[in-house]
C-alpha positions as CSV (number, residue, x, y, z in Angstrom):
1,X,-52.8,24.9,-46.1
2,X,-52.6,21.1,-46.9
3,X,-49.2,19.5,-46.7
4,X,-47.6,18.7,-50.0
5,X,-46.8,15.1,-50.9
6,X,-43.2,14.0,-50.6
7,X,-41.4,14.0,-53.9
8,X,-41.2,10.7,-55.7
9,X,-37.8,8.9,-55.4
10,X,-36.5,8.3,-58.9
11,X,-33.8,6.0,-60.2
12,X,-31.7,9.0,-60.6
13,X,-32.0,9.8,-56.9
14,X,-31.0,6.3,-55.9
15,X,-28.0,6.5,-58.3
16,X,-26.9,9.8,-56.8
17,X,-27.2,8.3,-53.3
18,X,-25.1,5.4,-54.0
19,X,-22.5,7.3,-56.1
20,X,-21.9,9.9,-53.3
21,X,-21.6,7.5,-50.3
22,X,-17.9,7.6,-49.2
23,X,-17.8,5.3,-46.1
24,X,-18.8,2.1,-48.1
25,X,-17.5,0.9,-51.4
26,X,-20.8,0.1,-53.3
27,X,-20.5,-1.3,-56.8
28,X,-22.0,-4.0,-59.1
29,X,-20.6,-7.0,-60.7
30,X,-21.8,-8.8,-63.8
31,X,-22.7,-12.5,-63.4
32,X,-19.1,-13.4,-64.1
33,X,-17.6,-11.0,-61.6
34,X,-16.6,-8.1,-63.8
35,X,-17.0,-4.7,-62.3
36,X,-19.8,-2.6,-64.0
37,X,-20.3,0.3,-61.6
38,X,-18.2,2.3,-59.0
39,X,-18.9,4.8,-56.4
40,X,-17.0,7.5,-54.5
41,X,-16.7,5.2,-51.4
42,X,-15.1,2.5,-53.7
43,X,-12.6,5.0,-55.1
44,X,-11.7,6.2,-51.5
45,X,-11.4,2.8,-49.9
46,X,-9.8,0.8,-52.8
47,X,-7.8,3.5,-54.5
48,X,-9.0,3.0,-58.1
49,X,-10.7,5.6,-60.2
50,X,-13.8,4.3,-62.1
51,X,-12.1,4.4,-65.5
52,X,-9.1,2.3,-64.0
53,X,-11.3,-0.5,-62.6
54,X,-14.6,-0.9,-64.4
55,X,-14.5,-3.9,-66.6
56,X,-11.9,-5.7,-64.6
57,X,-12.6,-8.9,-62.5
58,X,-13.2,-8.2,-58.8
59,X,-10.7,-10.8,-57.9
60,X,-8.2,-8.0,-58.2
61,X,-9.2,-6.9,-54.7
62,X,-8.1,-10.2,-53.0
63,X,-4.7,-11.2,-51.9
64,X,-2.8,-13.6,-54.2
65,X,-3.3,-16.5,-51.7
66,X,-7.0,-16.0,-51.8
67,X,-7.1,-15.8,-55.6
68,X,-5.0,-19.0,-55.8
69,X,-7.5,-20.7,-53.4
70,X,-10.5,-19.7,-55.6
71,X,-12.1,-17.6,-52.9
72,X,-13.5,-14.9,-55.3
73,X,-15.3,-17.4,-57.5
74,X,-16.4,-19.5,-54.6
75,X,-17.9,-16.3,-53.1
76,X,-20.1,-15.7,-56.1
77,X,-21.2,-19.3,-56.2
78,X,-22.4,-19.2,-52.5
79,X,-24.0,-15.7,-53.1
80,X,-26.0,-17.0,-56.1
81,X,-27.0,-20.1,-54.3
82,X,-28.0,-18.5,-50.9
83,X,-28.9,-15.0,-52.0
84,X,-26.0,-13.3,-50.1
85,X,-22.6,-13.9,-48.6
86,X,-21.0,-12.0,-45.8
87,X,-17.2,-12.2,-45.2
88,X,-14.3,-10.5,-43.4
89,X,-10.8,-10.7,-44.4
90,X,-7.8,-9.0,-46.1
91,X,-8.3,-7.1,-49.3
92,X,-5.8,-5.2,-51.5
93,X,-5.9,-1.6,-52.5
94,X,-4.6,-0.2,-55.8
95,X,-1.3,0.7,-54.3
96,X,-0.8,-3.0,-53.0
97,X,-1.4,-2.2,-49.3
98,X,-3.9,-4.4,-47.5
99,X,-6.9,-3.5,-45.4
100,X,-9.4,-5.5,-43.3
101,X,-12.7,-5.5,-45.0
102,X,-16.3,-6.5,-44.2
103,X,-17.8,-7.6,-47.4
104,X,-21.4,-8.4,-48.3
105,X,-22.2,-9.9,-51.8
106,X,-25.8,-9.9,-52.8
107,X,-27.2,-11.8,-55.8
108,X,-29.4,-9.7,-58.1
109,X,-32.2,-11.5,-59.9
110,X,-34.8,-10.0,-62.3
111,X,-38.5,-10.6,-62.3
112,X,-38.0,-13.7,-64.5
113,X,-35.5,-15.1,-62.0
114,X,-32.5,-14.6,-64.2
115,X,-29.2,-13.7,-62.4
116,X,-28.3,-10.1,-63.6
117,X,-25.2,-9.8,-61.4
118,X,-24.1,-9.1,-57.8
119,X,-24.2,-6.0,-55.6
120,X,-21.0,-5.7,-53.5
121,X,-20.7,-3.5,-50.4
122,X,-17.3,-3.3,-48.7
123,X,-16.4,-1.3,-45.6
124,X,-12.8,-0.7,-44.3
125,X,-12.7,-2.3,-40.9
126,X,-9.0,-1.9,-40.3
127,X,-9.2,0.6,-37.4
128,X,-11.9,-1.4,-35.7
129,X,-9.9,-4.6,-36.2
130,X,-6.8,-3.0,-34.7
131,X,-8.8,-1.7,-31.8
132,X,-10.4,-5.2,-31.3
133,X,-7.0,-6.9,-31.4
134,X,-5.6,-4.4,-29.0
135,X,-8.6,-5.0,-26.7
136,X,-8.2,-8.8,-27.0
137,X,-4.4,-8.5,-26.4
138,X,-5.0,-6.4,-23.4
139,X,-7.6,-8.8,-22.0
140,X,-5.3,-11.7,-22.7
141,X,-2.4,-9.9,-20.9
142,X,-4.8,-9.1,-18.0
143,X,-5.9,-12.8,-18.0
144,X,-2.3,-13.9,-18.0
145,X,-1.4,-11.5,-15.1
146,X,-4.4,-12.7,-13.0
147,X,-3.8,-16.4,-13.8
148,X,-0.1,-16.3,-12.9
149,X,-0.2,-14.0,-9.8
150,X,0.8,-16.3,-6.9
151,X,0.6,-13.9,-3.9
152,X,-3.1,-13.3,-4.2
153,X,-5.9,-15.8,-4.7
154,X,-8.0,-14.2,-7.4
155,X,-11.1,-15.9,-8.7
156,X,-14.7,-15.4,-9.7
157,X,-18.0,-16.6,-8.2
158,X,-21.4,-16.9,-10.0
159,X,-24.3,-15.0,-8.3
160,X,-25.0,-18.0,-6.1
161,X,-21.4,-18.1,-4.9
162,X,-20.1,-21.0,-7.0
163,X,-16.5,-20.8,-8.1
164,X,-16.2,-20.2,-11.9
165,X,-12.5,-19.4,-12.3
166,X,-9.2,-20.1,-10.4
167,X,-5.7,-18.7,-10.6
168,X,-2.2,-19.8,-9.6
169,X,-2.3,-17.8,-6.4
170,X,-5.6,-19.4,-5.4
171,X,-4.1,-22.9,-5.8
172,X,-1.0,-21.9,-3.9
173,X,-2.8,-20.3,-1.0
174,X,-5.9,-22.5,-0.7
175,X,-4.4,-25.8,-1.9
176,X,-7.0,-26.8,-4.5
177,X,-6.3,-27.4,-8.2
178,X,-8.8,-25.8,-10.6
179,X,-10.4,-29.1,-11.5
180,X,-11.0,-29.9,-7.8
181,X,-12.7,-26.6,-6.9
182,X,-14.4,-25.0,-9.9
183,X,-18.2,-25.5,-9.5
184,X,-18.1,-25.8,-5.7
185,X,-19.5,-23.2,-3.4
186,X,-17.0,-20.8,-1.9
187,X,-18.2,-21.6,1.6
188,X,-15.7,-24.5,1.4
189,X,-13.0,-22.1,2.4
190,X,-14.8,-21.0,5.7
191,X,-14.4,-22.7,9.1
192,X,-17.4,-24.8,10.1
193,X,-18.5,-22.3,12.8
194,X,-18.7,-19.5,10.1
195,X,-20.6,-21.7,7.7
196,X,-23.0,-22.6,10.5
197,X,-23.4,-18.8,11.4
198,X,-24.3,-18.0,7.7
199,X,-21.2,-15.9,7.1
200,X,-20.4,-16.8,3.4
201,X,-24.0,-16.0,2.3
202,X,-24.2,-12.8,4.4
203,X,-21.0,-11.6,2.9
204,X,-22.4,-12.0,-0.7
205,X,-25.6,-10.1,0.3
206,X,-23.5,-7.2,1.7
207,X,-21.2,-7.2,-1.3
208,X,-24.2,-7.1,-3.7
209,X,-25.8,-4.3,-1.7
210,X,-22.8,-2.1,-1.1
211,X,-20.6,-3.0,-4.1
212,X,-17.8,-4.6,-2.2
213,X,-16.9,-6.2,1.2
214,X,-13.6,-6.4,2.9
215,X,-13.0,-8.8,5.8
216,X,-10.2,-10.5,7.8
217,X,-10.5,-13.8,9.5
218,X,-9.7,-17.5,9.4
219,X,-10.1,-19.5,6.2
220,X,-9.5,-23.1,5.6
221,X,-7.1,-24.8,3.1
222,X,-7.7,-28.0,1.2
223,X,-5.7,-30.0,3.8
224,X,-8.0,-28.6,6.6
225,X,-5.3,-26.2,8.0
226,X,-6.3,-22.7,8.8
227,X,-4.8,-19.4,7.7
228,X,-5.5,-15.7,8.4
229,X,-6.9,-14.1,5.3
230,X,-7.6,-10.6,4.2
231,X,-10.6,-11.0,1.7
232,X,-12.2,-8.5,-0.7
233,X,-15.4,-9.4,-2.5
234,X,-16.6,-7.2,-5.2
235,X,-20.0,-7.4,-6.9
236,X,-19.8,-7.6,-10.8
237,X,-22.7,-5.9,-12.7
238,X,-23.1,-5.8,-16.5
239,X,-24.2,-2.7,-18.5
240,X,-27.9,-3.5,-17.8
241,X,-27.3,-3.6,-14.0
242,X,-27.7,-7.3,-13.8
243,X,-25.5,-9.1,-11.2
244,X,-23.1,-11.4,-13.1
245,X,-21.2,-12.6,-10.1
246,X,-18.5,-11.7,-7.7
247,X,-14.8,-11.1,-7.9
248,X,-12.9,-12.4,-4.9
249,X,-9.3,-11.6,-3.9
250,X,-7.7,-13.3,-0.9
251,X,-4.4,-12.8,0.6
252,X,-2.7,-15.0,3.2
253,X,-1.9,-12.7,6.1
254,X,-0.8,-15.3,8.6
255,X,2.8,-14.2,8.7
256,X,1.9,-10.6,9.2
257,X,-0.6,-11.5,11.9
258,X,2.0,-13.6,13.6
259,X,4.4,-10.7,13.4
260,X,1.9,-8.3,14.7
261,X,1.1,-10.6,17.6
262,X,4.8,-11.0,18.4
263,X,5.1,-7.2,18.3
264,X,2.0,-7.0,20.5
265,X,3.7,-9.4,22.9
266,X,6.9,-7.5,22.9
267,X,5.0,-4.3,23.7
268,X,3.4,-5.9,26.7
269,X,6.8,-7.4,27.8
270,X,8.4,-3.9,27.4
271,X,5.6,-2.4,29.4
272,X,6.1,-4.8,32.2
273,X,9.8,-4.4,32.1
274,X,9.7,-0.6,32.2
275,X,7.2,-0.7,35.0
276,X,9.4,-3.2,36.8
277,X,12.5,-1.0,36.4
278,X,10.6,2.1,37.6
279,X,9.2,0.3,40.6
280,X,12.7,-0.9,41.5
281,X,14.1,2.6,41.0
282,X,11.3,3.9,43.3
283,X,12.1,1.3,45.9
284,X,15.8,2.2,45.8
285,X,15.0,5.9,46.0
286,X,12.7,5.3,49.0
287,X,15.2,3.1,50.8
288,X,18.0,5.6,50.2
289,X,15.8,8.5,51.3
290,X,14.1,6.9,54.3
291,X,17.0,4.9,55.5
292,X,20.4,5.8,54.3
293,X,20.0,9.6,54.0
294,X,18.3,9.8,57.4
295,X,20.9,7.8,59.1
296,X,23.7,9.9,57.5
297,X,21.9,13.1,58.6
298,X,21.8,11.7,62.1
299,X,25.5,11.0,61.9
300,X,26.1,14.6,60.7
301,X,24.1,16.0,63.6
302,X,26.1,13.9,66.1
303,X,29.3,15.0,64.5
304,X,28.3,18.6,64.8
305,X,27.5,18.2,68.5
306,X,30.8,16.3,68.9
307,X,32.7,19.2,67.2
308,X,31.0,21.7,69.6
309,X,32.3,19.7,72.6
310,X,35.9,19.3,71.3
311,X,38.8,21.6,71.0
312,X,41.6,22.1,68.7
313,X,42.5,19.7,66.0
314,X,39.9,17.2,67.2
315,X,37.1,19.8,66.6
316,X,38.5,20.5,63.2
317,X,38.6,16.7,62.3
318,X,34.9,16.3,63.5
319,X,33.8,19.3,61.3
320,X,35.7,17.9,58.3
321,X,33.9,14.5,58.8
322,X,30.6,16.4,59.1
323,X,31.3,18.2,55.8
324,X,32.0,14.9,54.1
325,X,28.9,13.4,55.4
326,X,26.9,16.4,54.2
327,X,28.4,16.2,50.7
328,X,27.5,12.5,50.6
329,X,23.9,13.3,51.7
330,X,23.7,15.9,48.9
331,X,24.9,13.3,46.4
332,X,22.4,10.8,47.7
333,X,19.6,13.3,47.4
334,X,20.6,14.0,43.8
335,X,20.6,10.2,43.2
336,X,17.1,9.8,44.6
337,X,16.0,12.7,42.4
338,X,17.4,11.1,39.4
339,X,16.0,7.7,40.3
340,X,12.5,9.0,40.7
341,X,12.2,12.6,39.3
342,X,8.9,14.4,40.3
343,X,6.2,15.3,37.9
344,X,6.5,12.6,35.3
345,X,3.5,10.6,36.4
346,X,1.5,13.6,37.5
347,X,2.1,16.2,34.7
348,X,3.3,14.2,31.7
349,X,6.5,14.1,29.6
350,X,7.0,17.7,28.7
351,X,6.4,19.0,32.3
352,X,8.5,16.2,33.7
353,X,11.4,17.1,31.4
354,X,11.0,20.8,32.2
355,X,11.2,20.1,35.9
356,X,14.3,18.0,35.4
357,X,15.9,20.7,33.3
358,X,15.1,23.4,35.9
359,X,16.6,21.6,38.8
360,X,19.6,19.7,37.2
361,X,20.7,21.5,34.0
362,X,20.1,25.0,35.3
363,X,21.8,24.0,38.6
364,X,24.9,23.2,36.6
365,X,25.1,26.6,35.1
366,X,23.7,25.7,31.7
367,X,20.8,27.4,29.8
368,X,18.3,25.3,28.1
369,X,15.4,25.4,25.7
370,X,12.6,22.7,25.3
371,X,10.6,22.6,22.2
372,X,7.9,20.0,21.3
373,X,5.4,19.4,18.5
374,X,3.5,16.4,20.1
375,X,0.0,15.6,18.9
376,X,-0.8,14.1,22.3
377,X,0.8,12.6,25.4
378,X,2.7,9.4,24.6
379,X,1.8,6.2,26.6
380,X,3.4,5.9,30.1
381,X,6.0,3.3,29.1
382,X,7.0,5.4,26.0
383,X,7.3,8.6,28.1
384,X,9.5,6.9,30.7
385,X,11.8,5.5,28.0
386,X,12.1,8.9,26.4
387,X,12.7,10.5,29.8
388,X,15.4,8.1,30.8
389,X,17.3,8.5,27.5
390,X,17.1,12.3,27.8
391,X,18.2,12.1,31.4
392,X,21.4,10.2,30.5
393,X,22.1,12.4,27.6
394,X,21.7,15.5,29.8
395,X,23.9,14.0,32.4
396,X,26.6,13.5,29.8
397,X,26.2,17.1,28.7
398,X,26.5,18.3,32.4
399,X,29.6,16.1,33.0
400,X,31.6,16.2,29.8
401,X,30.4,18.6,27.2
402,X,31.7,21.9,28.7
403,X,28.7,23.4,27.0
404,X,26.9,26.7,27.8
405,X,23.5,25.7,26.3
406,X,21.5,22.6,25.5
407,X,18.3,22.2,23.4
408,X,15.8,19.4,23.8
409,X,13.2,18.9,21.1
410,X,10.3,16.3,20.9
411,X,8.2,15.8,17.7
412,X,5.5,13.4,16.5
413,X,7.0,11.2,13.7
414,X,5.8,8.0,12.1
415,X,3.5,6.8,15.0
416,X,6.3,7.6,17.4
417,X,8.3,10.4,19.0
418,X,11.5,11.7,17.6
419,X,13.7,13.3,20.2
420,X,17.0,15.4,19.9
421,X,19.3,16.6,22.7
422,X,21.9,19.0,21.3
423,X,24.6,21.0,23.1
424,X,27.1,23.6,22.0
425,X,30.0,22.0,23.8
426,X,33.4,20.7,22.8
427,X,31.9,18.0,20.6
428,X,33.4,14.6,19.7
429,X,35.9,13.5,17.0
430,X,34.6,10.0,16.5
431,X,30.9,9.6,17.6
432,X,30.6,6.0,16.3
433,X,33.8,5.0,18.0
434,X,32.4,6.0,21.4
435,X,30.1,3.0,21.3
436,X,33.0,0.6,20.8
437,X,34.5,1.6,24.1
438,X,33.2,-0.6,26.9
439,X,33.6,2.2,29.5
440,X,30.9,4.3,27.9
441,X,28.0,2.7,29.8
442,X,25.7,5.6,29.5
443,X,25.8,5.7,25.7
444,X,25.3,2.0,25.5
445,X,22.4,2.2,27.9
446,X,20.6,4.9,25.8
447,X,21.0,2.8,22.6
448,X,19.8,-0.3,24.3
449,X,16.7,1.4,25.8
450,X,15.7,2.8,22.4
451,X,16.2,-0.5,20.6
452,X,14.5,-2.5,23.3
453,X,11.5,-0.2,22.8
454,X,11.5,-1.0,19.0
455,X,13.2,2.2,18.0
456,X,16.7,3.6,17.1
457,X,19.4,5.8,18.6
458,X,22.3,7.7,17.1
459,X,24.9,10.2,18.2
460,X,26.7,12.7,15.9
461,X,29.0,15.7,16.3
462,X,32.4,17.3,15.4
463,X,35.2,18.8,17.5
464,X,34.3,22.2,18.8
465,X,30.8,22.1,17.2
466,X,28.7,20.4,19.9
467,X,27.1,17.0,20.0
468,X,23.6,15.8,19.2
469,X,21.9,12.7,20.5
470,X,18.9,11.7,18.5
471,X,16.5,8.8,18.9
472,X,13.1,7.5,17.9
473,X,10.7,5.2,19.8
474,X,7.3,4.0,18.7
475,X,4.4,5.4,20.7
476,X,2.4,2.3,21.1
477,X,0.3,1.7,24.2
478,X,0.4,-1.6,26.0
479,X,-1.2,-4.4,24.0
480,X,0.0,-2.9,20.7
481,X,-2.8,-0.3,20.3
482,X,-1.8,2.7,18.3
483,X,-1.2,5.4,20.7
484,X,-0.1,7.9,18.1
485,X,1.4,11.1,19.2
């Protein structure tokens, strides 16, 4: 069946189309500017019903200042001369409120060239203008933020790497004023050896391929001095996928790097100091064991033989001397154990502490528990520091706490080890005041060991409620490498 021809569009159809459009005010003016037609969109946008507005001059829609300036009449003159006029500006509704309008006035000529009037199409653009103004204000605020940030150099490069913007932070960090640097290639910030190696160009290639690049290294200021920089280069693509340039953010990290290097040096010095102290303890322990103790054991044997040969009170005196020597030998052997306890080098911190607790704490009639939540074994110098502080804390418990039980706990915390030694003894009335007493060398030594290692130490407790020694030391290997536990 043949397709039917589309119906013919009549003047009535056009009139219905125009009359029923509600998003645009569409109406006609006579040659002098009086309104001669009115559609539903005009009523919705401008607030007048047809019977209220037809016959009135269209200047009623303009603010008083525009009417006084002759803007409506001027608009008709331009439209008549050029065929059309497009304008944006404030217009006034029937209730006196204003709205932002896009207006097109079209001159209407008949076949003889006579001006029959004007077609006027108005659209309410208030919401779009508000959105555009909000966007512009947001962009302006962002621009002001970027321009005035002083801790970061934030600037743009074109696709070839030439500088096209410059902020206050860039001037402060790099030393160039905007007029001195805009237009120059960003390789001006790189040391000669990096430029010779092609590093600036290579970084742009990587950023363009991967979207961004982050780097740390030396950069050069305007005066030729160098600074250590953290740099992020971000490729900027438009909606079509075309590379428009690069965003570059640079931060001066010289102070942080200096601090890190100082910490690194401190870590190395601490390692050397701990090792030197342990070697000296080992030497003293060997000397006491191999020389002093052996000599005193020999003296004891001679006294025993002498006592066997003597009679009466002389024999008793010799035996008493022998007992004194034996007690001294026992104390010296305890000293050598504390100077160089077995197992720490071979088995690690937990086993070393366990061995020490077994032999020293249990031997003093105390029960103990050792709990640990360590991710890994701490570096040797950290383990030794923790052991020595625990050793002193446990020695205090054994001598002064009158406790029945002690708990030692080790846990990974913040790239370090958090340690607690808690007892159920008599406690203390003024924990902080203990450190002010010069005689408490053990407490002072514990605190100094922890602080020397870059950590902290504290003591707390109450009378008849036990005492807790708590400390944290960083678990950094020699050289500052992160030895997290």
